[in-house]
N, C-alpha and C positions, 0 to 999 in steps of 0.2 A: 216292300215294293219290289216289283219285278222290272227288269230292263224294258219290257214292253210298255210299261206305264210311262216311262220317260219318252219312249219313241212316239207315243200318242200325243204327248204334250208338245214335243218338238214339231210333230206334223201339224198341230193346231197353229203354231206361230210361224211356221215355215211358209212364207208367202210365195216363194219361187218353186216349191215342190221338189227341192233337191235333197231332202231328208237330212238337212243340217241347218243350223242357224247362222245367218250372216250378222253383221253388226246391227243393222236396222231391226232384224227380227229379235235380237238379244235386247235391244232397247225397249221393244214392246213388252217384254217380260219385266224388266227391272224398273221402268219408269211408271209413275202413277197415271192412270187413265183419266181420272176425274179432277185433276188439279193442273190446269194449263200453265199457271204461273210457275209451279215447281218444275214441270217438264221443261219450260223455257229456261229457267235458272240453271238447271243441270246441263242442258245441251248447249247453252250459249256461253260457256266459260272456256278459258284456255285448257287445252289438254296437257296432261303430264306424261312425258315420255317414260316408258318403263324399259330398261335394258332387258334383253332376252333371258339373262341369268338371274333376274330378280323377281320377287313375288310381291303381290299386294300385301298390305298389313294383314295379320291373322284375323283381326276383328272384321275387316272388309270381306275377306274370303268366307268367313263363317256366316256373315249376314247374307251374302249372295247365295251360299249353299242353302241356308234356311229359306230364303225367298223362293228359290227354285223348287225345293222340297214341298213347300206350301202350295205352290202353283200346281204341282203334279197331284197333290192330294185333292185340291179343288176340282181338277178335271175328273179324277176318279169318283169323287162324290157326286158331281153333276151327271156322270155316266150312270151311276147306280140309281140316282133319282129318275133318270129317263127310263131305265129298265123297269123300275118299280111302277112308274106311271103306265108304261106299255102293258104290263102284266095285270093291271087292275081290271076288275070285271066290267067296269063301265067305260073303259077307254075306247074311243073310236077316232080314226083319223079325220 
């Protein structure tokens, strides 16, 4: 994957158009879209403060990185499918 691939995914979720993700944009990536109960359960619980010099547990960081990687791959696959459709002989707008 190229850095440009990540930029395209960030642009997709960046609602303000500032070329970076704020917390709300980040939640759109990591929370499920199709399970309202799970979204509510995750967002309506007490937050845990993390000191600046501490990190998330390794398993959490790994899971987040895998999720973001899969999201980028999904966007790449969708873009490729769009290009294939546009290049098909019987495609018309």
